[in-house]
Structures are given as C-alpha cells and as structure tokens.
C-alpha positions as CSV (number, residue, x, y, z in Angstrom):
1,X,20.8,-29.8,-27.8
2,X,19.6,-30.7,-24.3
3,X,18.5,-27.9,-22.0
4,X,22.0,-27.4,-20.4
5,X,23.6,-27.0,-23.8
6,X,20.8,-24.7,-25.0
7,X,21.1,-22.4,-22.0
8,X,24.9,-22.3,-22.2
9,X,24.8,-21.5,-25.9
10,X,22.3,-18.7,-25.2
11,X,24.4,-17.2,-22.4
12,X,27.5,-17.4,-24.6
13,X,25.6,-16.4,-27.8
14,X,27.2,-19.3,-29.7
15,X,24.0,-20.4,-31.5
16,X,21.3,-22.2,-29.5
17,X,19.0,-24.4,-31.6
18,X,16.0,-22.4,-30.3
19,X,14.9,-19.9,-27.6
20,X,15.2,-21.5,-24.1
21,X,12.1,-21.2,-22.1
22,X,10.9,-21.3,-18.5
23,X,7.7,-19.9,-17.2
24,X,8.7,-19.2,-13.6
25,X,6.7,-22.1,-12.1
26,X,7.0,-21.9,-8.3
27,X,4.2,-22.4,-5.8
28,X,2.0,-23.8,-8.6
29,X,4.2,-26.8,-8.8
30,X,2.8,-28.1,-5.5
31,X,-0.1,-29.3,-7.6
32,X,2.2,-31.8,-9.5
33,X,2.9,-33.7,-6.2
34,X,-0.5,-33.1,-4.5
35,X,1.1,-31.1,-1.7
36,X,-0.2,-28.2,0.4
37,X,1.4,-24.8,-0.1
38,X,3.0,-24.9,3.3
39,X,4.3,-28.5,2.8
40,X,5.8,-27.5,-0.6
41,X,7.4,-24.4,1.0
42,X,8.9,-26.2,4.0
43,X,9.7,-29.8,3.0
44,X,12.8,-30.1,0.7
45,X,11.8,-33.6,-0.6
46,X,8.4,-32.3,-1.7
47,X,9.7,-29.0,-3.1
48,X,12.6,-30.6,-5.1
49,X,10.3,-33.3,-6.6
50,X,7.7,-30.7,-7.5
51,X,10.2,-28.4,-9.2
52,X,11.8,-31.4,-11.0
53,X,8.4,-32.6,-12.2
54,X,7.7,-29.1,-13.7
55,X,10.9,-29.4,-15.8
56,X,10.2,-33.0,-16.9
57,X,6.4,-32.7,-17.5
58,X,6.6,-29.4,-19.3
59,X,10.0,-29.6,-20.9
60,X,11.4,-26.5,-19.3
61,X,15.0,-25.5,-20.0
62,X,16.0,-24.6,-16.4
63,X,14.6,-24.4,-12.9
64,X,14.9,-21.4,-10.6
65,X,14.2,-22.1,-6.9
66,X,11.9,-19.3,-6.1
67,X,10.0,-20.5,-3.0
68,X,9.0,-17.2,-1.5
69,X,10.6,-14.0,-0.3
70,X,10.6,-14.9,3.4
71,X,13.1,-17.8,3.2
72,X,16.1,-15.8,4.4
73,X,14.1,-13.8,7.1
74,X,13.7,-17.0,9.0
75,X,17.3,-16.8,10.0
76,X,16.5,-13.9,12.3
77,X,13.4,-15.6,13.8
78,X,10.8,-13.7,11.8
79,X,7.4,-15.2,12.3
80,X,5.7,-16.2,9.0
81,X,2.1,-16.7,7.9
82,X,1.4,-19.6,5.5
83,X,-1.6,-19.6,3.3
84,X,-3.5,-22.3,1.4
85,X,-3.0,-20.8,-2.1
86,X,-0.5,-18.0,-1.7
87,X,3.2,-17.6,-0.8
88,X,4.2,-17.2,2.8
89,X,4.9,-13.8,4.2
90,X,6.0,-12.2,7.4
91,X,3.5,-11.7,10.3
92,X,3.3,-8.0,9.9
93,X,1.8,-7.6,13.4
94,X,5.0,-9.0,14.9
95,X,8.0,-7.9,13.0
96,X,11.6,-8.3,14.3
97,X,12.4,-4.6,13.6
98,X,9.6,-2.6,15.1
99,X,11.5,0.7,15.3
100,X,14.7,2.4,14.2
101,X,16.3,1.3,17.4
102,X,15.8,-2.3,16.6
103,X,18.1,-2.2,13.5
104,X,21.0,-2.6,16.0
105,X,19.6,-6.0,17.0
106,X,20.3,-7.4,13.5
107,X,23.6,-9.2,13.6
108,X,25.2,-11.8,11.4
109,X,23.7,-15.2,12.1
110,X,24.7,-18.7,11.2
111,X,22.5,-19.8,8.2
112,X,22.6,-23.3,9.5
113,X,20.3,-22.4,12.4
114,X,17.6,-21.4,9.9
115,X,15.2,-24.3,9.0
116,X,14.1,-22.5,5.8
117,X,17.6,-21.7,4.6
118,X,18.7,-25.2,5.2
119,X,15.5,-26.5,3.5
120,X,16.3,-24.4,0.4
121,X,19.9,-25.7,0.4
122,X,18.7,-29.3,0.5
123,X,16.1,-28.6,-2.2
124,X,18.9,-27.3,-4.4
125,X,21.1,-30.3,-3.6
126,X,18.4,-32.7,-4.6
127,X,17.6,-30.8,-7.8
128,X,21.3,-30.8,-8.8
129,X,21.3,-34.6,-8.3
130,X,18.0,-35.0,-10.3
131,X,19.2,-32.7,-13.1
132,X,22.3,-34.8,-13.6
133,X,23.8,-32.0,-15.8
134,X,20.8,-32.1,-18.2
135,X,19.4,-28.7,-17.2
136,X,20.7,-25.8,-15.1
137,X,19.7,-25.3,-11.5
138,X,19.6,-21.7,-10.4
139,X,19.2,-20.9,-6.7
140,X,17.0,-17.9,-5.9
141,X,18.2,-15.5,-3.1
142,X,16.6,-12.3,-1.9
143,X,19.0,-9.3,-1.8
144,X,20.0,-7.8,1.5
145,X,17.7,-4.8,1.5
146,X,14.9,-7.2,0.5
147,X,15.6,-9.5,3.4
148,X,15.6,-6.5,5.8
149,X,12.3,-5.4,4.4
150,X,10.9,-8.8,5.5
151,X,12.0,-7.9,9.1
152,X,10.7,-4.3,9.0
153,X,7.8,-3.7,6.6
154,X,8.9,-2.0,3.3
155,X,7.0,1.3,3.9
156,X,8.5,1.9,7.3
157,X,12.0,0.8,6.2
158,X,11.8,3.3,3.3
159,X,11.0,6.1,5.7
160,X,13.9,4.9,7.9
161,X,16.2,5.4,5.0
162,X,15.6,9.1,5.2
163,X,15.5,9.3,9.0
164,X,18.5,7.2,9.9
165,X,20.2,5.7,6.8
166,X,23.2,4.7,8.8
167,X,21.2,2.4,11.1
168,X,19.6,0.7,8.0
169,X,23.0,0.3,6.4
170,X,24.6,-1.3,9.4
171,X,21.8,-3.9,9.5
172,X,22.1,-4.4,5.8
173,X,25.8,-5.1,6.3
174,X,25.1,-7.8,8.9
175,X,22.5,-9.5,6.6
176,X,25.0,-9.4,3.7
177,X,27.6,-11.2,5.8
178,X,25.0,-13.9,6.5
179,X,24.0,-14.2,2.9
180,X,27.7,-14.6,1.8
181,X,27.9,-17.8,3.8
182,X,24.5,-18.9,2.6
183,X,25.5,-18.3,-1.0
184,X,28.6,-20.3,-0.6
185,X,26.6,-23.2,0.9
186,X,24.3,-23.1,-2.1
187,X,27.4,-23.2,-4.4
188,X,28.8,-26.1,-2.4
189,X,25.8,-28.3,-3.4
190,X,26.4,-27.7,-7.1
191,X,24.0,-25.1,-8.3
192,X,24.9,-23.6,-11.6
193,X,24.0,-20.1,-10.7
194,X,22.5,-17.7,-8.1
195,X,19.7,-15.4,-9.1
196,X,19.6,-12.4,-6.7
197,X,16.3,-10.6,-6.3
198,X,17.2,-6.9,-6.3
199,X,13.7,-5.5,-6.0
200,X,14.8,-2.2,-4.6
201,X,16.9,-1.3,-7.7
202,X,13.8,0.0,-9.5
203,X,12.2,3.3,-9.9
204,X,9.0,2.4,-8.1
205,X,10.8,2.0,-4.8
206,X,13.8,4.2,-4.7
207,X,16.0,6.4,-6.8
208,X,19.1,5.0,-8.6
209,X,21.3,7.2,-6.4
210,X,19.7,5.8,-3.2
211,X,20.0,2.2,-4.3
212,X,23.6,2.8,-5.3
213,X,24.3,4.2,-1.8
214,X,22.3,1.7,0.2
215,X,22.7,-1.7,-1.5
216,X,25.0,-1.7,-4.5
217,X,28.2,-2.3,-2.5
218,X,26.5,-5.3,-0.7
219,X,25.1,-6.6,-4.0
220,X,28.6,-6.4,-5.4
221,X,30.1,-8.4,-2.5
222,X,27.5,-11.2,-3.0
223,X,28.1,-11.2,-6.7
224,X,31.8,-11.3,-6.2
225,X,31.4,-14.3,-3.9
226,X,29.8,-16.1,-6.8
227,X,32.3,-14.9,-9.4
228,X,35.2,-16.1,-7.3
229,X,33.8,-19.6,-7.4
230,X,32.8,-19.6,-11.1
231,X,29.1,-19.6,-10.3
232,X,26.8,-17.7,-12.6
233,X,25.3,-14.5,-11.3
234,X,21.8,-13.6,-12.4
235,X,19.4,-10.9,-11.4
236,X,15.7,-10.9,-11.0
237,X,13.8,-7.6,-10.7
238,X,10.1,-7.3,-11.6
239,X,9.9,-3.6,-10.5
240,X,9.1,-0.8,-12.9
241,X,12.0,1.2,-14.3
242,X,14.7,-1.3,-13.2
243,X,18.2,0.0,-13.1
244,X,20.1,-2.2,-15.6
245,X,23.1,0.1,-15.8
246,X,23.8,0.4,-12.0
247,X,23.3,-3.3,-11.4
248,X,25.5,-4.4,-14.3
249,X,28.2,-2.1,-13.0
250,X,27.9,-3.5,-9.5
251,X,27.3,-7.1,-10.1
252,X,28.4,-8.0,-13.6
253,X,25.6,-10.5,-14.1
254,X,25.4,-12.9,-17.0
255,X,21.6,-12.5,-17.2
256,X,18.7,-10.3,-16.0
257,X,15.2,-11.5,-15.5
258,X,12.8,-8.6,-15.6
259,X,9.2,-7.6,-16.3
260,X,9.3,-3.9,-17.2
261,X,11.3,-1.6,-19.5
262,X,14.6,-0.4,-17.9
263,X,14.6,3.2,-16.7
264,X,17.0,4.4,-19.4
265,X,15.1,2.8,-22.3
266,X,11.9,3.9,-24.0
267,X,10.8,0.4,-24.9
268,X,11.9,-3.2,-25.1
269,X,13.4,-2.7,-28.5
270,X,15.8,-0.1,-27.1
271,X,16.5,-2.4,-24.2
272,X,17.6,-5.2,-26.6
273,X,19.7,-2.7,-28.6
274,X,21.3,-1.2,-25.5
275,X,21.9,-4.2,-23.3
276,X,21.5,-7.3,-25.6
277,X,25.2,-7.6,-26.0
278,X,26.0,-7.1,-22.3
279,X,23.6,-9.6,-20.6
280,X,21.2,-12.3,-21.5
281,X,17.7,-11.0,-21.2
282,X,15.0,-13.1,-19.6
283,X,11.3,-12.4,-19.6
284,X,9.1,-10.5,-19.9
285,X,5.6,-12.0,-20.3
286,X,3.3,-10.5,-17.7
287,X,2.1,-13.1,-15.2
288,X,-1.4,-11.6,-14.9
289,X,-2.0,-12.6,-18.5
290,X,-2.0,-16.2,-17.3
291,X,-5.3,-15.5,-15.7
292,X,-6.8,-12.6,-17.7
293,X,-5.8,-13.2,-21.3
294,X,-7.1,-15.7,-23.9
295,X,-4.8,-18.4,-25.1
296,X,-4.4,-16.6,-28.4
297,X,-3.4,-13.3,-26.7
298,X,-0.9,-15.2,-24.6
299,X,0.7,-16.9,-27.6
300,X,0.9,-13.6,-29.4
301,X,2.6,-12.0,-26.4
302,X,5.2,-14.8,-26.3
303,X,5.9,-14.4,-30.0
304,X,6.1,-10.6,-29.6
305,X,8.9,-11.0,-27.1
306,X,10.8,-13.5,-29.3
307,X,10.5,-11.0,-32.1
308,X,11.9,-8.2,-30.0
309,X,14.6,-10.0,-28.0
310,X,15.4,-13.2,-29.9
311,X,17.6,-12.0,-32.7
312,X,21.3,-12.9,-32.1
313,X,20.6,-15.2,-29.2
314,X,21.0,-13.8,-25.7
315,X,17.3,-14.3,-24.8
316,X,15.3,-16.7,-22.7
317,X,11.5,-16.6,-23.0
318,X,9.9,-16.5,-19.5
319,X,7.3,-14.8,-17.4
320,X,8.5,-11.6,-15.9
321,X,7.8,-12.9,-12.4
322,X,6.2,-15.9,-10.7
323,X,3.6,-17.8,-12.6
324,X,0.3,-17.4,-10.6
325,X,0.2,-20.1,-7.9
326,X,-3.6,-20.7,-8.3
327,X,-3.6,-21.1,-12.1
328,X,-3.6,-24.2,-14.2
329,X,-0.7,-25.1,-16.5
330,X,-2.3,-24.3,-19.8
331,X,-0.4,-21.1,-20.4
332,X,2.9,-22.7,-19.3
333,X,2.5,-25.4,-21.9
334,X,1.6,-22.9,-24.6
335,X,4.7,-20.8,-23.8
336,X,6.9,-23.9,-24.2
337,X,5.2,-24.7,-27.4
338,X,5.9,-21.2,-28.8
339,X,9.6,-21.4,-27.9
340,X,9.9,-24.8,-29.6
341,X,8.0,-23.8,-32.8
342,X,8.4,-20.1,-33.3
343,X,11.9,-19.2,-34.5
344,X,11.7,-16.2,-36.8
345,X,15.4,-15.3,-36.3
346,X,16.8,-18.8,-37.1
C-alpha cells in the first residue's frame, strides 16, 4: 500500500497493511530547507517544500499544514510577533479587540485580503501537486472561537463570555462566515481534508455546555461546508478532557487528533472501546517526550498506543500536538520505525 491507500483503509477500517504514522512535524521542518522560522511561516514555496520533504525523508503517511494559530487572525489585521525558534503569536500589547465594545468591529472579511490565509492556500495547492495522490494533504484551520482568542487574549475573552456572551457570539458568527469562504478555497485547491482545531471544546477551558452554546453551531456549519463537497472533516484538540461526544454530534468528523483522555472516559482503553467504531483516533504520544524522554521510553510509549488503539484498524500513530520546533528528528524517525515494524494486532 502507498500512504494514501493506507490512510483510506484506516479511515474505512478495511484492513491497512500497518498503522499509519505522522509525528506532527510543523515548524521543525524549516530545518530541512535551511529556512528561518519566519520565512517558513510566510513563504508558501518554502513551507510547501519543507512539509513535502518531511513526508519524503521520513516516510510519513500524511501531512497536516499546521503553521501556527495566528494564520487566520491576519485577516482582521492582527499584528504578530515572529520568533527565531518558536511559532508566531499575536502582539498581546496591541490586540484588535481591546474591550467588549470592540467585538462589534469584527465583521466578515474577504480572506483574499489576508497574506497569511492566501499563503496557506498556496502552500496547500503546492503540496497537493507534489503529493500527486500518493499521500493525503490535510489543511489545518483554527476554529472560530480560537481565531477570536487571537484577536482578544484568551483570558479576557473567557471573562467576556460571562459578562456579554451575545457580543462574543456575534463576533464569532462573523469569523465563521469568513472561515466558510476560506475553507471552500482550501477545498478548491484539492486538499483531501480539513482539520479544525477546536481547542475550546475541552474541560481545561470551558464547560461542555458553554462550548455547545458558544461554538458548536458554528463548528457544525464549517463541517457541513466540507461534507457538502465530500471533503474529509477532522478535529484536532490537545486540551485536557476533550469533548468527543459533543463534537461528534456537531461535526460528524471522520477522525479526531488528540492528546488527553476524553472527559467521559477513564483511560485510553475506554476511549477506544467507546469511540473506536465512530471515528478514527489519532495520537496521542506527548510532544514533551521528544525532549525529555530517552529513545527507549519514546519507543515504548509509541508501542503502548498501538497496543491500546491499534486493534481493528481506525488508528493513526501521531504526536498529540506539534512536534517541538527546536528538536532534532531522531524521535520522529523512531516513531515511523515503530509503526512499520510493530504490528501486534495483525
């Protein structure tokens, strides 16, 4: 099987030859093309080639275009700070939404006016061309509440949800309308799927009831836009106590990429039992282990996840969030080796 066939078989549970694998190599791939972090994050030619090289050099089964969480915020003119070795983030001293009154300034915008959105679209177009059907290309899109938190820092936005939830919701609606057009543009260039980051659908940030009230309807609209065009819907959420049930109901994803045990499960084994026949499970090796564990501990953790999740297909071995951007590629190579050689369920 090639990577496309392997991933499709895993999603459909029709018998992949082995566990698909992709450590989430993002900013670290800049090293493969000798680029600066800012160049990698703003130049489509550089970014696409770096991500493509990560697939080819390490034999990954897919690529997810996680650049950073500030890509969409650019459409509203949010100033960003770029670092030498870390992902870009908003300039927190000069945010677009400085008070509750400023939410009313957030209107639907034309994604084509955003250099970073257009750069991401072009990156995806080039990757689709380079992939030539051999491996899936999955575009990464921050959810509407997440985008809003890039315009108004997360802590203040959370307090605003209690003080004036309607103001927050109106702004979230405008962002969603922008993201719909953006998602369709990504589908136009041929990506196989969209992975939505739904960070707020986790117990460390807000209750399930609050997420259902504040974002689920918008998440559903974005997912529906993909379903209508036969584009795969995936979810990424590295928060603790992620709400699998609420998100499955709202978005009907084919796969969920996660780091922690869902809120309604006691452990990963129960997660597999409860959700393994509903969605493909992706994860959940902790990224800090790349830096702080021995190679032996890393390999055992990868094997442990295959033991728990791999039976009956429906599992992709991956890090639970982005592979550390300052690390070397040793652990990535080891993860791929485990996926290729460790098949206790076959």
